[in-house]
MARBA-3410 file (N, C-alpha, C, O; in Angstrom, 1 decimal):
277
144.9,99.7,92.4,143.6,99.0,92.4,143.9,97.5,92.1,144.7,97.1,91.2 ~ 143.3,96.6,93.0,143.6,95.2,92.8,142.9,94.6,91.6,141.7,94.9,91.4 ~ 143.6,93.8,90.9,143.1,93.2,89.7,142.1,92.0,90.1,142.4,91.3,91.1 ~ 141.1,91.8,89.4,140.2,90.7,89.7,140.8,89.3,89.4,141.6,89.3,88.5 ~ 140.4,88.3,90.0,141.0,87.0,89.7,140.5,86.5,88.4,139.5,86.9,87.9
141.4,85.6,87.7,140.9,85.0,86.5,139.8,84.0,86.8,139.9,83.2,87.7 ~ 138.8,84.1,86.0,137.6,83.3,86.2,137.5,82.4,85.0,137.2,82.9,83.9 ~ 137.6,81.0,85.2,137.5,80.2,84.0,136.0,80.1,83.5,135.1,80.3,84.3 ~ 135.9,79.7,82.3,134.6,79.5,81.7,133.9,80.8,81.3,134.4,81.9,81.6 ~ 132.7,80.7,80.7,132.0,81.9,80.2,131.2,82.5,81.3,130.8,81.8,82.3
131.0,83.8,81.2,130.2,84.5,82.2,129.5,85.6,81.4,129.9,86.1,80.4 ~ 128.3,86.0,81.9,127.5,87.0,81.2,128.2,88.4,81.2,128.8,88.8,82.3 ~ 128.1,89.1,80.2,128.6,90.5,80.1,127.9,91.3,81.2,126.7,91.2,81.4 ~ 128.6,92.2,81.8,128.1,93.0,82.9,128.3,92.5,84.2,127.9,93.1,85.2 ~ 129.0,91.3,84.4,129.3,90.7,85.7,130.4,91.5,86.3,131.4,91.8,85.8
130.1,91.9,87.6,131.1,92.7,88.3,132.1,91.7,89.1,131.7,90.6,89.5 ~ 133.3,92.2,89.3,134.3,91.5,90.1,133.9,91.5,91.5,133.1,92.4,91.9 ~ 134.4,90.6,92.3,134.0,90.6,93.8,134.2,92.0,94.5,133.5,92.3,95.4 ~ 135.3,92.7,94.1,135.5,94.0,94.7,134.7,95.1,94.1,134.8,96.3,94.5 ~ 134.0,94.8,93.0,133.2,95.9,92.4,133.9,96.8,91.5,133.4,97.8,91.0
135.3,96.6,91.4,136.1,97.6,90.6,136.2,97.3,89.1,136.6,98.2,88.4 ~ 135.8,96.1,88.8,135.9,95.7,87.4,134.6,95.1,86.9,133.8,94.5,87.7 ~ 134.4,95.1,85.6,133.2,94.5,85.0,133.6,93.8,83.7,134.4,94.3,83.0 ~ 133.0,92.6,83.5,133.3,91.8,82.4,132.5,92.2,81.2,131.3,92.3,81.2 ~ 133.2,92.6,80.1,132.6,93.2,78.9,132.1,92.2,78.0,131.4,92.5,77.0
132.4,90.9,78.2,132.1,89.8,77.3,133.3,89.2,76.7,133.3,88.1,76.2 ~ 134.4,90.1,76.7,135.7,89.6,76.2,136.8,89.8,77.1,137.8,89.1,77.1 ~ 136.7,90.9,78.0,137.8,91.2,78.9,137.2,92.0,80.1,136.1,92.5,80.1 ~ 138.1,92.1,81.1,137.8,92.9,82.3,138.1,94.3,82.0,139.2,94.6,81.5 ~ 137.2,95.2,82.3,137.4,96.7,82.1,137.0,97.4,83.4,136.2,96.8,84.2
137.6,98.5,83.6,137.3,99.3,84.9,135.8,99.7,84.9,135.2,100.1,83.9 ~ 135.2,99.5,86.1,133.8,99.9,86.3,133.7,101.3,86.8,132.6,101.8,87.0 ~ 134.8,102.0,86.9,134.8,103.4,87.4,133.9,104.2,86.4,134.3,104.2,85.2 ~ 132.9,104.9,86.8,132.0,105.6,85.9,132.7,106.8,85.3,133.6,107.5,86.0 ~ 132.4,107.2,84.1,132.9,108.4,83.5,132.0,109.6,84.0,130.8,109.6,84.0
132.7,110.6,84.5,132.0,111.7,85.1,131.3,112.5,84.0,131.9,113.2,83.3 ~ 130.0,112.4,84.0,129.2,113.1,83.0,128.3,114.1,83.7,127.6,114.9,83.0 ~ 128.3,114.2,85.0,127.5,115.1,85.8,128.3,115.8,86.8,129.4,115.3,87.3 ~ 127.9,117.0,87.2,128.6,117.7,88.3,127.7,117.7,89.5,126.5,118.0,89.4 ~ 128.3,117.5,90.7,127.6,117.6,91.9,127.1,119.0,92.2,127.9,120.0,92.1
125.9,119.1,92.5,125.3,120.4,92.8,124.6,120.4,94.2,124.0,119.4,94.5 ~ 124.8,121.4,95.0,124.2,121.4,96.4,122.7,121.2,96.4,122.0,121.6,95.5 ~ 122.2,120.5,97.4,120.8,120.2,97.6,120.2,120.8,98.8,119.0,120.6,99.1 ~ 121.0,121.6,99.5,120.5,122.1,100.8,119.3,122.9,100.7,118.3,122.7,101.4 ~ 119.3,123.9,99.7,118.1,124.7,99.6,116.9,123.9,99.1,115.8,124.1,99.7
117.1,123.1,98.2,115.9,122.3,97.7,115.4,121.3,98.8,114.2,121.2,98.9 ~ 116.3,120.8,99.6,115.8,119.9,100.6,115.0,120.7,101.7,114.0,120.2,102.2 ~ 115.5,121.9,102.0,114.8,122.7,103.0,113.4,123.1,102.5,112.4,123.1,103.3 ~ 113.4,123.5,101.3,112.1,123.9,100.7,111.1,122.7,100.6,109.9,122.9,100.9 ~ 111.6,121.6,100.2,110.8,120.4,100.1,110.3,120.0,101.5,109.1,119.6,101.6
111.1,120.1,102.5,110.7,119.7,103.9,109.6,120.7,104.4,108.6,120.3,105.0 ~ 109.8,122.0,104.1,108.8,123.0,104.5,107.5,122.7,103.8,106.4,122.8,104.5 ~ 107.5,122.3,102.6,106.3,122.0,101.8,105.6,120.8,102.4,104.4,120.7,102.5 ~ 106.4,119.7,102.7,105.9,118.5,103.3,105.2,118.8,104.7,104.1,118.2,105.0 ~ 105.8,119.6,105.5,105.2,120.0,106.8,103.9,120.7,106.5,102.9,120.5,107.3
103.8,121.6,105.6,102.6,122.3,105.3,101.5,121.4,104.8,100.4,121.5,105.3 ~ 101.8,120.4,104.0,100.8,119.4,103.6,100.4,118.6,104.8,99.2,118.4,104.9 ~ 101.3,118.2,105.6,100.9,117.4,106.8,100.0,118.2,107.7,99.0,117.6,108.2 ~ 100.2,119.5,107.9,99.4,120.3,108.7,98.0,120.5,108.1,97.0,120.5,108.8 ~ 98.0,120.7,106.8,96.7,120.8,106.1,95.8,119.5,106.3,94.6,119.6,106.4
96.4,118.4,106.2,95.7,117.2,106.4,95.2,117.0,107.8,94.2,116.4,108.1 ~ 96.0,117.5,108.8,95.6,117.5,110.2,94.4,118.4,110.4,93.4,118.0,111.0 ~ 94.4,119.5,109.8,93.2,120.4,109.8,92.0,119.7,109.1,90.9,119.7,109.6 ~ 92.3,119.0,108.0,91.2,118.3,107.4,90.6,117.2,108.2,89.4,116.9,108.1 ~ 91.5,116.6,109.1,90.9,115.5,110.0,89.9,116.1,110.9,88.8,115.5,111.1
90.1,117.3,111.4,89.1,117.9,112.3,87.8,118.3,111.6,86.7,118.2,112.1 ~ 88.0,118.8,110.3,86.8,119.1,109.6,86.0,117.9,109.3,84.7,117.9,109.3 ~ 86.6,116.8,109.0,85.9,115.5,108.7,85.3,114.9,109.9,84.2,114.4,109.8 ~ 86.0,115.1,111.0,85.4,114.6,112.3,84.1,115.4,112.6,83.1,114.8,113.1 ~ 84.1,116.7,112.3,82.9,117.5,112.5,81.8,117.1,111.6,80.7,117.0,112.1
82.1,116.8,110.4,81.0,116.3,109.4,80.5,115.0,109.9,79.3,114.7,109.8 ~ 81.4,114.1,110.3,81.0,112.8,110.8,80.1,112.9,112.0,79.2,112.1,112.1 ~ 80.3,113.8,112.9,79.5,114.1,114.0,78.1,114.5,113.6,77.1,114.1,114.2 ~ 78.0,115.4,112.6,76.7,115.8,112.1,76.0,114.6,111.5,74.7,114.5,111.7 ~ 76.7,113.8,110.7,76.0,112.6,110.2,75.5,111.7,111.3,74.4,111.2,111.2
76.3,111.5,112.3,75.8,110.7,113.4,74.6,111.2,114.1,73.6,110.5,114.4 ~ 74.5,112.5,114.3,73.4,113.2,114.9,72.1,113.1,114.1,71.0,112.8,114.6 ~ 72.3,113.2,112.8,71.2,113.1,111.9,70.7,111.7,111.8,69.5,111.4,111.8 ~ 71.6,110.7,111.9,71.2,109.3,111.9,70.4,108.9,113.1,69.5,108.1,113.1 ~ 70.8,109.6,114.2,70.1,109.3,115.5,68.8,110.1,115.7,68.2,110.0,116.7
68.5,110.9,114.7,67.2,111.7,114.7,67.4,113.0,115.5,66.4,113.6,115.8 ~ 68.6,113.4,115.8,68.8,114.7,116.5,68.7,115.8,115.5,68.8,115.7,114.3 ~ 68.4,117.0,116.0,68.2,118.2,115.1,69.5,118.8,114.8,70.4,119.0,115.6 ~ 69.7,119.0,113.5,70.8,119.7,112.9,70.3,120.8,112.0,69.6,120.5,111.0 ~ 70.6,122.0,112.2,70.1,123.1,111.4,70.8,123.0,110.0,71.9,122.5,109.8
70.1,123.6,109.0,70.6,123.6,107.6,71.9,124.4,107.6,72.8,124.1,106.8 ~ 71.9,125.5,108.3,73.1,126.4,108.3,74.3,125.6,108.9,75.4,125.8,108.3 ~ 74.1,124.9,109.9,75.3,124.1,110.5,75.8,123.1,109.5,77.0,122.9,109.4 ~ 74.9,122.4,108.8,75.3,121.4,107.9,76.0,122.0,106.7,77.0,121.5,106.2 ~ 75.4,123.1,106.2,76.1,123.8,105.1,77.5,124.3,105.4,78.4,124.2,104.6
77.6,124.9,106.6,78.9,125.4,107.1,79.9,124.3,107.1,81.1,124.5,106.8 ~ 79.5,123.1,107.6,80.4,122.0,107.7,80.9,121.6,106.3,82.0,121.3,106.1 ~ 79.9,121.4,105.4,80.3,121.0,104.0,81.2,122.1,103.4,82.2,121.7,102.7 ~ 80.9,123.3,103.6,81.7,124.4,103.0,83.2,124.3,103.5,84.1,124.5,102.8 ~ 83.3,124.1,104.8,84.6,124.0,105.5,85.4,122.9,105.0,86.6,123.0,104.7
84.7,121.7,104.8,85.4,120.5,104.3,85.9,120.8,102.9,87.0,120.4,102.6 ~ 85.0,121.4,102.1,85.4,121.6,100.7,86.6,122.6,100.6,87.5,122.4,99.8 ~ 86.5,123.7,101.4,87.6,124.7,101.3,88.9,124.1,101.8,89.9,124.3,101.1 ~ 88.9,123.4,102.9,90.1,122.8,103.4,90.6,121.7,102.4,91.9,121.6,102.1 ~ 89.7,121.0,101.8,90.1,120.0,100.7,90.8,120.7,99.5,91.8,120.2,99.0
90.2,121.8,99.1,90.8,122.5,98.0,92.2,123.0,98.3,93.1,122.9,97.5 ~ 92.3,123.7,99.5,93.7,124.2,99.9,94.7,123.1,100.0,95.8,123.2,99.6 ~ 94.2,122.0,100.6,95.1,120.8,100.8,95.6,120.3,99.4,96.7,119.9,99.3 ~ 94.7,120.2,98.5,95.0,119.7,97.1,96.0,120.6,96.5,97.0,120.2,95.9 ~ 95.8,121.9,96.6,96.8,122.9,96.0,98.1,122.8,96.7,99.2,122.8,96.0
98.1,122.6,98.0,99.4,122.5,98.7,100.1,121.2,98.3,101.3,121.2,98.3 ~ 99.4,120.2,98.1,100.0,118.9,97.7,100.6,119.0,96.3,101.7,118.4,96.1 ~ 100.0,119.7,95.4,100.5,119.8,94.1,101.8,120.6,94.1,102.8,120.2,93.5 ~ 101.8,121.7,94.9,103.1,122.5,95.0,104.1,121.7,95.7,105.3,121.7,95.3 ~ 103.8,121.0,96.7,104.7,120.1,97.5,105.3,119.1,96.5,106.5,118.8,96.6
104.5,118.5,95.7,104.9,117.5,94.8,106.0,118.0,93.8,107.0,117.3,93.5 ~ 105.8,119.2,93.3,106.7,119.8,92.4,108.1,120.1,93.1,109.1,119.7,92.6 ~ 108.0,120.6,94.3,109.2,120.9,95.1,110.0,119.6,95.5,111.2,119.6,95.5 ~ 109.2,118.6,95.9,109.8,117.4,96.3,110.5,116.7,95.1,111.6,116.2,95.2 ~ 109.9,116.7,93.9,110.5,116.1,92.7,111.7,116.9,92.3,112.6,116.4,91.7
111.7,118.2,92.5,112.9,119.0,92.2,114.1,118.6,93.0,115.2,118.5,92.6 ~ 113.8,118.4,94.3,114.8,117.9,95.2,115.3,116.5,94.8,116.5,116.2,94.7 ~ 114.3,115.6,94.4,114.7,114.2,94.1,115.5,114.2,92.8,116.5,113.4,92.7 ~ 115.2,115.0,91.8,115.9,115.0,90.6,117.4,115.4,90.8,118.3,114.7,90.3 ~ 117.6,116.4,91.6,119.0,116.8,91.8,119.7,115.8,92.7,120.9,115.5,92.5
119.0,115.2,93.6,119.7,114.2,94.5,120.1,112.9,93.7,121.2,112.4,93.9 ~ 119.2,112.5,92.8,119.6,111.3,92.0,120.7,111.7,91.0,121.6,110.9,90.9 ~ 120.7,112.9,90.5,121.8,113.4,89.6,123.1,113.4,90.4,124.2,113.1,89.8 ~ 123.0,113.8,91.6,124.3,113.8,92.5,124.8,112.4,92.8,126.0,112.2,92.8 ~ 123.9,111.5,92.9,124.4,110.1,93.1,125.1,109.6,91.9,126.2,108.9,92.0
124.7,110.0,90.7,125.4,109.7,89.5,126.8,110.4,89.5,127.8,109.8,89.2 ~ 126.7,111.7,89.9,128.0,112.4,89.8,129.0,111.9,90.9,130.2,112.1,90.7 ~ 128.5,111.4,92.0,129.4,110.9,93.0,129.9,109.5,92.8,130.7,109.0,93.6 ~ 129.6,108.9,91.6,130.2,107.7,91.2,129.4,106.4,91.4,130.0,105.3,91.2 ~ 128.1,106.4,91.8,127.4,105.2,91.9,127.3,104.5,90.6,127.0,105.2,89.5
127.5,103.2,90.5,127.6,102.5,89.2,126.2,101.9,88.9,125.5,101.4,89.7 ~ 125.9,102.0,87.6,124.8,101.3,87.0,123.5,101.5,87.8,122.8,100.5,88.1 ~ 123.2,102.7,88.0,121.9,103.0,88.7,120.7,102.7,87.8,120.8,103.0,86.6 ~ 119.7,102.2,88.3,118.5,101.8,87.5,117.8,103.0,87.0,117.2,103.0,85.9 ~ 117.7,104.1,87.8,116.9,105.3,87.5,117.8,106.5,87.3,118.6,106.8,88.1
117.5,107.1,86.1,118.2,108.4,85.8,117.5,109.5,86.5,116.4,109.3,87.0 ~ 118.0,110.7,86.6,117.3,111.8,87.2,115.9,112.0,86.6,114.9,112.3,87.3 ~ 115.9,112.0,85.2,114.6,112.2,84.6,113.6,111.1,84.9,112.4,111.3,85.2 ~ 114.0,109.8,84.9,113.2,108.7,85.2,112.7,108.7,86.6,111.6,108.3,86.9 ~ 113.5,109.3,87.5,113.1,109.3,88.9,111.9,110.3,89.1,111.3,110.3,90.1
111.7,111.1,88.1,110.5,112.1,88.2,109.3,111.5,87.4,108.2,111.5,88.0 ~ 109.5,111.1,86.1,108.3,110.8,85.4,107.7,109.5,85.7,106.5,109.3,85.4 ~ 108.4,108.6,86.5,107.8,107.4,86.9,106.6,107.7,87.9,105.7,106.8,88.0 ~ 106.7,108.8,88.6,105.6,109.1,89.5,104.3,109.4,88.8,103.2,109.4,89.5 ~ 104.3,109.7,87.5,103.1,110.0,86.8,102.7,108.9,85.9,101.7,109.0,85.1
103.3,107.7,86.0,102.9,106.6,85.1,101.9,105.7,85.9,102.1,105.2,86.9 ~ 100.6,105.7,85.3,99.6,104.9,86.0,100.0,103.5,86.4,100.7,102.9,85.6 ~ 99.5,103.0,87.5,99.7,101.6,88.0,101.1,101.5,88.5,101.4,101.1,89.6 ~ 102.1,101.8,87.6,103.5,101.6,88.0,103.9,102.6,89.1,104.7,102.3,89.9 ~ 103.2,103.7,89.2,103.5,104.7,90.2,103.0,104.3,91.6,103.2,105.0,92.6
102.4,103.1,91.7,102.1,102.6,93.0,103.4,102.0,93.7,103.5,102.1,94.9 ~ 104.4,101.5,92.9,105.5,100.9,93.5,106.9,101.6,93.0,107.8,101.5,93.8 ~ 106.9,102.2,91.9,108.1,102.8,91.4,108.7,103.9,92.4,109.9,103.9,92.6 ~ 107.8,104.8,92.9,108.4,105.8,93.8,109.2,105.2,95.0,110.2,105.7,95.3 ~ 108.7,104.1,95.5,109.4,103.4,96.6,110.7,102.9,96.1,111.7,103.0,96.8
110.7,102.3,95.0,112.0,101.7,94.4,113.0,102.8,94.1,114.2,102.7,94.3 ~ 112.5,104.0,93.6,113.4,105.1,93.3,114.0,105.6,94.6,115.2,105.8,94.7 ~ 113.2,105.8,95.6,113.7,106.3,96.9,114.7,105.3,97.6,115.7,105.7,98.2 ~ 114.3,104.0,97.4,115.2,103.0,98.0,116.6,103.0,97.3,117.6,103.0,98.0 ~ 116.6,103.1,96.0,117.9,103.2,95.3,118.6,104.5,95.6,119.9,104.4,95.8
117.9,105.6,95.7,118.5,106.8,96.1,119.2,106.8,97.5,120.3,107.2,97.7 ~ 118.5,106.1,98.4,119.0,106.0,99.8,120.3,105.1,99.7,121.3,105.5,100.3 ~ 120.2,104.0,99.0,121.4,103.1,99.0,122.6,103.7,98.3,123.7,103.5,98.7 ~ 122.3,104.4,97.2,123.4,104.9,96.4,124.1,106.1,97.2,125.3,106.4,96.9 ~ 123.4,106.7,98.1,124.0,107.8,98.9,124.7,107.3,100.1,125.1,108.1,101.0
125.0,106.0,100.2,125.6,105.4,101.4,127.1,105.8,101.5,127.9,105.5,100.6 ~ 127.5,106.6,102.5,128.9,107.1,102.6,129.8,105.9,102.8,131.1,106.1,102.7 ~ 129.3,104.8,103.3,130.2,103.6,103.5,130.5,102.8,102.3,131.3,101.9,102.3 ~ 129.8,103.1,101.2,130.0,102.4,100.0,130.1,103.3,98.8,129.2,103.3,97.9 ~ 131.1,104.2,98.7,131.3,105.1,97.5,131.5,104.3,96.3,132.2,103.2,96.3
130.9,104.7,95.2,131.0,104.0,93.9,130.4,102.7,93.9,130.9,101.7,93.3 ~ 129.3,102.6,94.6,128.6,101.3,94.8,128.1,100.6,93.5,127.7,101.4,92.6 ~ 128.2,99.3,93.4,127.6,98.6,92.3,126.2,98.1,92.6,125.8,98.1,93.8 ~ 125.5,97.7,91.6,124.1,97.1,91.9,124.1,96.0,93.0,123.2,95.9,93.8 ~ 125.1,95.1,92.9,125.2,94.0,93.8,125.4,94.5,95.2,124.8,94.0,96.2
126.3,95.5,95.4,126.6,96.0,96.7,125.3,96.7,97.3,125.1,96.6,98.5 ~ 124.6,97.5,96.4,123.4,98.1,96.9,122.3,97.2,97.3,121.6,97.4,98.2 ~ 122.3,96.0,96.6,121.3,95.0,96.9,121.4,94.5,98.2,120.5,94.0,98.9 ~ 122.7,94.4,98.8,122.9,93.9,100.1,122.6,94.8,101.2,122.6,94.4,102.4 ~ 122.4,96.1,100.9,122.1,97.0,101.9,120.7,96.9,102.4,119.7,96.6,101.7
120.5,97.1,103.7,119.2,97.1,104.3,118.4,98.3,104.0,118.9,99.4,103.9 ~ 117.1,98.2,103.9,116.2,99.3,103.7,115.7,99.8,105.0,115.1,99.0,105.8 ~ 115.8,101.0,105.3,115.4,101.5,106.7,113.9,101.4,106.8,113.1,101.5,105.9 ~ 113.4,101.2,108.1,112.0,101.0,108.4,111.2,102.2,108.0,110.0,102.0,107.5 ~ 111.7,103.4,108.2,110.9,104.5,107.8,110.6,104.6,106.3,109.5,105.1,105.9
111.5,104.1,105.5,111.3,104.1,104.1,110.3,103.0,103.7,109.4,103.2,102.8 ~ 110.3,101.9,104.4,109.4,100.8,104.1,108.0,101.2,104.5,107.0,101.0,103.7 ~ 107.8,101.8,105.6,106.5,102.3,106.1,105.9,103.4,105.1,104.8,103.4,104.8 ~ 106.8,104.3,104.7,106.4,105.3,103.7,105.9,104.6,102.4,104.9,105.0,101.9 ~ 106.6,103.6,102.0,106.2,102.9,100.8,104.8,102.2,100.9,104.0,102.2,100.0
104.5,101.7,102.1,103.2,101.1,102.4,102.1,102.1,102.4,101.1,101.9,101.9 ~ 102.5,103.3,103.0,101.5,104.4,103.0,101.2,104.9,101.5,100.0,105.1,101.2 ~ 102.2,105.0,100.7,102.1,105.4,99.4,101.2,104.4,98.6,100.4,104.8,97.7 ~ 101.5,103.1,98.8,100.7,102.1,98.1,99.3,102.1,98.5,98.4,101.9,97.7 ~ 99.0,102.4,99.8,97.6,102.3,100.3,96.8,103.5,99.9,95.6,103.4,99.7
97.5,104.7,99.8,96.7,105.9,99.6,96.1,106.0,98.2,95.0,106.7,98.0 ~ 96.6,105.3,97.2,96.1,105.4,95.8,94.7,104.8,95.7,93.8,105.5,95.3 ~ 94.5,103.5,96.1,93.1,103.0,96.0,92.1,103.7,96.9,90.9,103.8,96.5 ~ 92.5,104.2,98.0,91.6,105.0,98.9,91.2,106.3,98.2,90.0,106.7,98.3 ~ 92.2,106.9,97.6,91.9,108.2,96.9,90.9,107.9,95.7,90.0,108.7,95.5
91.1,106.8,95.0,90.2,106.5,93.9,88.8,106.2,94.5,87.8,106.7,93.9 ~ 88.7,105.5,95.6,87.4,105.2,96.2,86.7,106.5,96.6,85.5,106.7,96.4 ~ 87.4,107.5,97.2,86.8,108.8,97.6,86.3,109.5,96.4,85.3,110.1,96.4 ~ 87.1,109.5,95.3,86.7,110.2,94.1,85.4,109.6,93.5,84.5,110.3,93.1 ~ 85.4,108.3,93.5,84.2,107.6,93.0,83.0,107.9,93.9,81.8,108.0,93.4
83.2,108.0,95.2,82.1,108.2,96.1,81.6,109.6,95.9,80.4,109.9,95.9 ~ 82.5,110.6,95.6,82.0,111.9,95.3,81.3,112.0,94.0,80.3,112.8,93.8 ~ 81.7,111.2,93.0,81.1,111.2,91.7,79.7,110.6,91.7,78.8,111.0,90.9 ~ 79.5,109.6,92.5,78.2,108.9,92.5,77.2,109.7,93.3,77.5,110.4,94.2 ~ 76.0,109.5,92.9,74.9,110.3,93.5,73.8,109.3,94.0,73.1,108.6,93.2
73.7,109.1,95.4,72.7,108.2,95.9,71.3,108.7,95.7,71.2,109.9,95.3 ~ 70.3,107.9,95.9,68.9,108.3,95.7,68.6,109.5,96.5,68.6,109.5,97.8 ~ 68.3,110.6,95.9,68.0,111.9,96.6,66.7,111.8,97.4,66.6,112.6,98.4 ~ 65.8,110.8,97.2,64.6,110.7,97.9,64.7,109.7,99.1,63.7,109.4,99.7 ~ 65.9,109.2,99.3,66.1,108.3,100.4,67.2,108.9,101.4,68.4,108.6,101.2
66.8,109.6,102.4,67.7,110.3,103.3,68.7,109.3,104.0,69.8,109.6,104.2 ~ 68.1,108.1,104.3,69.0,107.1,105.0,70.1,106.7,104.1,71.3,106.5,104.6 ~ 69.8,106.5,102.8,70.8,106.0,101.9,71.9,107.1,101.7,73.1,106.8,101.6 ~ 71.4,108.4,101.7,72.4,109.5,101.5,73.3,109.6,102.7,74.5,109.9,102.6 ~ 72.7,109.4,103.9,73.5,109.5,105.1,74.5,108.4,105.2,75.7,108.6,105.6
74.1,107.2,104.8,75.0,106.1,104.8,76.2,106.3,103.9,77.3,106.0,104.2 ~ 75.9,106.8,102.7,76.9,107.0,101.7,77.9,108.1,102.2,79.1,108.0,102.0 ~ 77.3,109.2,102.8,78.1,110.3,103.3,79.0,109.8,104.4,80.2,110.2,104.5 ~ 78.5,108.9,105.3,79.3,108.4,106.4,80.4,107.5,105.9,81.6,107.7,106.4 ~ 80.2,106.7,104.9,81.2,105.8,104.3,82.3,106.7,103.6,83.5,106.4,103.8
81.9,107.7,102.9,82.8,108.5,102.2,83.7,109.3,103.2,84.9,109.5,103.0 ~ 83.0,109.8,104.3,83.8,110.6,105.3,84.8,109.7,106.0,85.9,110.2,106.3 ~ 84.4,108.5,106.3,85.4,107.6,107.0,86.6,107.3,106.1,87.7,107.3,106.5 ~ 86.3,107.1,104.8,87.4,106.8,103.8,88.3,108.0,103.8,89.5,107.9,103.7 ~ 87.7,109.3,103.8,88.5,110.5,103.7,89.3,110.6,105.0,90.5,111.1,105.0
88.8,110.2,106.1,89.5,110.3,107.4,90.7,109.3,107.3,91.8,109.7,107.7 ~ 90.5,108.1,106.9,91.6,107.2,106.8,92.7,107.7,105.8,93.9,107.6,106.1 ~ 92.2,108.3,104.7,93.1,108.8,103.7,94.0,110.0,104.3,95.2,110.1,104.1 ~ 93.3,110.8,105.1,94.0,112.0,105.7,95.1,111.5,106.7,96.2,112.0,106.8 ~ 94.7,110.5,107.5,95.7,109.9,108.5,96.9,109.4,107.8,98.0,109.6,108.2
96.7,108.6,106.7,97.8,108.1,105.9,98.7,109.2,105.3,99.9,109.1,105.3 ~ 98.0,110.2,104.8,98.8,111.3,104.3,99.7,112.0,105.3,100.8,112.4,105.1 ~ 99.1,112.2,106.6,99.9,112.8,107.6,101.1,111.9,108.0,102.2,112.4,108.1 ~ 100.9,110.6,108.1,102.0,109.7,108.4,103.0,109.8,107.2,104.2,109.8,107.5 ~ 102.6,109.7,106.0,103.5,109.7,104.8,104.3,111.1,104.8,105.4,111.0,104.4
103.6,112.2,105.1,104.3,113.5,105.1,105.4,113.5,106.1,106.5,114.0,105.9 ~ 105.1,113.0,107.3,106.1,113.0,108.4,107.3,112.1,108.0,108.5,112.5,108.2 ~ 107.0,110.9,107.4,108.1,110.0,107.0,108.9,110.6,105.8,110.1,110.4,105.8 ~ 108.2,111.3,105.0,108.9,111.9,103.8,109.9,113.0,104.3,111.0,113.1,103.7 ~ 109.5,113.7,105.4,110.5,114.7,106.0,111.7,114.0,106.5,112.8,114.4,106.3
111.5,112.8,107.1,112.6,112.1,107.6,113.5,111.6,106.5,114.7,111.6,106.5 ~ 112.8,111.1,105.4,113.6,110.5,104.3,114.4,111.6,103.6,115.6,111.4,103.3 ~ 113.8,112.8,103.3,114.6,113.9,102.7,115.8,114.3,103.6,116.9,114.4,103.1 ~ 115.5,114.4,104.9,116.6,114.9,105.8,117.7,113.9,105.8,118.9,114.3,105.7 ~ 117.4,112.6,105.9,118.4,111.6,106.1,119.2,111.3,104.8,120.4,111.1,104.8
118.5,111.3,103.6,119.2,111.1,102.4,120.1,112.3,102.1,121.2,112.1,101.7 ~ 119.7,113.5,102.4,120.5,114.7,102.2,121.7,114.6,103.1,122.8,114.9,102.7 ~ 121.6,114.1,104.4,122.7,114.0,105.3,123.7,112.9,104.8,124.9,113.1,104.8 ~ 123.1,111.8,104.3,124.0,110.7,103.8,124.8,111.2,102.6,126.0,110.9,102.5 ~ 124.1,111.9,101.7,124.8,112.3,100.5,125.9,113.4,100.8,126.9,113.4,100.2
125.7,114.2,101.8,126.7,115.1,102.2,127.9,114.4,102.8,129.1,114.8,102.5 ~ 127.7,113.3,103.6,128.8,112.5,104.1,129.5,111.8,102.9,130.8,111.6,102.9 ~ 128.7,111.3,102.0,129.3,110.6,100.8,130.2,111.6,100.0,131.3,111.2,99.5 ~ 129.7,112.8,99.9,130.5,113.8,99.2,131.9,114.0,99.8,132.9,114.2,99.2 ~ 131.9,114.1,101.2,133.1,114.2,101.9,134.1,113.1,101.7,135.3,113.2,101.5
133.5,111.8,101.7,134.3,110.6,101.4,134.9,110.7,100.0,136.1,110.4,99.8 ~ 134.1,111.0,99.0,134.5,111.0,97.6,135.6,112.1,97.4,136.5,111.9,96.7 ~ 135.4,113.2,98.1,136.3,114.3,97.9,137.7,114.0,98.5,138.7,114.6,98.0 ~ 137.7,113.2,99.5,139.0,112.8,100.1,139.7,111.6,99.5,140.8,111.3,99.9 ~ 139.0,111.0,98.6,139.5,109.8,97.9,140.3,110.2,96.7,139.7,110.9,95.8
141.5,109.8,96.5,142.3,110.1,95.3,141.6,109.5,94.1,141.2,108.4,94.1 ~ 141.6,110.3,93.0,141.1,109.8,91.8,141.9,108.6,91.2,143.1,108.8,91.2 ~ 141.3,107.5,90.8,142.1,106.4,90.2,142.7,106.8,88.9,142.2,107.6,88.1 ~ 143.9,106.1,88.6,144.5,106.3,87.3,143.8,105.5,86.2,142.8,104.8,86.5 ~ 144.3,105.6,85.0,143.7,104.9,83.9,143.7,103.4,84.1,144.7,102.8,84.6
142.5,102.8,83.9,142.4,101.3,84.1,142.8,100.6,82.9,142.5,100.9,81.8 ~ 143.6,99.5,83.1,144.0,98.7,82.0,143.1,97.5,82.0,142.7,96.9,83.0 ~ 142.7,97.1,80.8,141.9,95.9,80.6,142.7,94.6,80.9,143.9,94.6,80.6 ~ 142.1,93.6,81.4,142.8,92.4,81.7,142.1,91.3,81.0,140.9,91.1,81.2 ~ 142.8,90.5,80.2,142.2,89.4,79.5,142.1,88.2,80.4,143.0,88.0,81.2
141.0,87.4,80.3,140.9,86.3,81.1,141.8,85.2,80.7,142.3,85.2,79.5 ~ 142.1,84.3,81.5,143.0,83.1,81.2,142.3,82.2,80.2,142.9,81.2,79.8
END
């Protein structure tokens, strides 16, 4: 292992050497090689189950799109003064509610399975030698449930997971990961995730509010606005589910290649501290 050059003057503790192999402790250079505190565990089964769940959620939202389009058509016909039987309207509402309930249940199950995959994948990045990762396996899960912060943290977690699994940069440092490009599919997924939260809140508030029962026009306008918002929400969920399948597949493949690289790399010997000049 090449020793870092002597650097005159003071520098903040935690500064990495140009090659990323050493870190300044405040008094001396010490090896930045992480101490193995975790064991790599396969993610193939978890990734496959997570992908299957994501596909199921995406399909449920596609079905939901058709039910919402049907309700929107009924609202349009009523607005135009066309006849709609009470049975047809009730059947449409019941179909929308049933599909919505099944979609919600599928999303909850999918979330559990996805986070199980993510927990193990982040733990494996630690086990494979990524240095100074911002998110621990536990933090990579509970940040998803932190209000407000969970609008942006999930994207940051997946971005770090993607970069840390880079087979071209085993034992990557934060500076090295910062230089890596974020793939477009992960960026678009992050935008979808950020957008779906306020729309979901709007839909919830629309369901909770009760327009004037004696004003049919007001009720139809409110129902039309709510249905359009749910349509947009469903489209975003479909796109996000498809992109999440791509993310899981590609991160899993990258980490498998990283495992091969790390397994073929000889373990370094004990690192000696180097005092600065």
